C-alpha positions, 0 to 999 in steps of 0.5 A, a space after each residue: 209156140 206163139 208165131 211170133 216167137 219163132 224168129 228167136 227160135 230161128 236165130 238161135 238153131 242159126 247160131 248153134 249151126 254156125 257154132 258146130 260148123 266152125 268147131 266140132 269138138 269131141 265129146 263137149 256140148 254146147 248149151 244154149 238156154 233161151 231165157 224164154 224156154 225152159 231147160 228141157 227144151 235146150 237146144 245143143 250140139 254134141 259130138 262123140 268122144 274120141 277113144 279112150 278119152 275120159 273113159 271114167 267119166 259119165 258125162 254131164 248131158 247138155 240139158 240137165 247140167 245142174 245150176 247151183 247157188 253158193 249159199 251160206 249157214 254162218 249167219 247169226 242175228 248179230 251178223 246183220 251188224 257187219 259190213 252189210 249194205 242190204 238185208 234179206 227180205 225175210 228178215 235179219 235170220 240166224 242159219 239156225 231158223 228151220 223155217 228160213 232155210 225152208 224158204 230158202 230152199 223153196 225160194 231157190 227151186 222156184 227160180 231154177 236152181 237145183 241145188 246148194 254149194 253149202 259153204 262149211 267146215 266141220 265145227 259144233 255150229 255147222 255140222 247140225 246146220 249142214 244136217 237140217 239143210 240136208 233133210 229139208 233138201 231131201 224133202 224136194 229133191 234139191 241137192 247139196 254140193 259142199 265148198 270147204 272153208 279151209 281158211 279161218 276168219 283171217 284167210 290163213 290156211 287151216 292145217 293139212 291135219 284139221 281139213 284131212 279129218 273134216 273130210 274124212 266126216 264128211 265122207 263118212 257121213 254123207 258119201 252114201 246120202 243121195 241128196 248129195 250125188 250132184 254130178 255122180 255118186 260121190 259128193 263134190 266137195 270144192 276145197 277153197 284155198 288150194 294155193 295154200 297147198 302144195 301137190 303133196 299136201 293135197 294129195 294126202 288131203 284128197 286121196 285117203 276120201 278119193 272112192 267116196 269124194 269129189 274134191 275140185 280146186 278152187 284155183 285162180 289162173 291156169 297155171 294154178 290149176 295145172 299146179 294142183 290138177 294131179 291132186 283133184 278131179 275138177 275145178 270149181 272157179 269162184 270169180 265174182 269180182 269180175 266184170 262180164 261186161 268191162 273186165 278185159 279176157 273176161 270170156 276168153 279166161 273162163 274158157 281157158 279155165 275150162 279147158 285146163 280143166 279139161 286136159 286131165 277129164 277133170 269137172 268144170 264148174 263155171 261161175 255166174 254172178 249178178 254184180 260185186 261190191 266188197 267195200 264193207 269188207 276192204 275191198 274196192 272192186 264194185 261190180 255194177 248189176 246193171 239190173 239184171 244185165 250183168 247177171 245175164 251177160 256172166 249166164 251167157 259167158 258161163 254156159 259158153 264154156 260147156 260147164 258141167 255145172 253152173 256155179 251161181 255166186 251167190 244165194 246169200 252172201 251180203 257182205 260182198 254183194 253176190 246175193 240173189 235171194 230176195 232182199 230189201 234192196 232189190 225185192 225178188 229182182 235177181 230170182 226173177 231174173 235167174 228164173 228167166 234164165 233158166 226157163 223155170 215157170 213162174 212161182 205158184 200165185 206169181 204175176 203173169 203179164 196182163 198182156 198177152 201181145 206185149 209179153 210176146 213181143 217183149 220175148 221176141 226183142 229180149 231173144 233177138 237181142 240175146 242172140 247177137 250177144 251170145 253169138 260174140 260169145 260162142 265165136 270166142 268159144 268155137 275159135 278157142 277150141 278150134 285152134 286147141 283141137 288143131 293144136 293137139 290138145 286133148 280137149 275131149 273129156 266129156 262134161 263138164 278165188 272162193 269167198 272166204 268172208 265172214 258175216 
């Protein structure tokens, strides 16, 4: 390790020690990823689970929590003429193009992404595309999870019978496929729009496939999750329209959602996003990208919740402008920024800093700045978890608004 980088490691270590001293958390792990260090070198602090807590769960190790990116396979060549202000650098593709899909998986892996969360429902168009993506993923040990799109184009909920049928097909087709084994031996399936369904309806959807699929909610708040918790196994929080720098209570809400999921030993998938602009599809909120700063702050806040997985929003949601896929407007800026956060090595043939001294100095400066920012996140997290622990919350589960726009 270059000597100039050692103060960064020292600061990170001090933050971890302070956190553990303030808030010893049963069966949880604090994950801190330095943008200059690979995930294998992640610093963490762990505590043993309380007896009997979450006995059926297999905890994700702190340095193995997967980084996943939401991925959309609904594009046709005509999709790019609707509600788009930026376009893929690879061209205005169709999701039927196998060569494009293979390149997307390669680029994602090079950015430190472990798998895609594929937006899907059973149709004659999407089923073959999912099968092709599965084969490409299998070639490189890339993982897949699913977001089941339980709404139609107008965001009306699909009939319960249709959802039941589609999940049965998914279970019969992919339950035993290791490509889909992201958090254990069952495919992870987030059911979008769970707020549209009663607990009884959700039970009728999830219970028939519970031995084959791990079905998660996509609720918008703690109360919503608590309503559906008996029928699901955790929460995938799709929150892309909030600003980690400006939205009041951003970090506290993430922590509250994480704790709600853990209350019943559920899986928690934390959202991370580079920015947001859905004005082309009728929205009004804009979250500025700040040349990667928004992504970095979102990443810090997500990690501070001790997730089972990170859900990056998104690889290629161009209508809401959350994409990190290389594009005409941003080039490779956001896959590069994510690679710095995951600690993935530069891609083969990638450009290296021409000055070792300059690169080391830059690493030191950004590392110190990041440490200061993470310190505030840890303080919020520590105090909140400690408060829960002292008021009798379980807090001991080992760990871990969905986009419905169409092209």
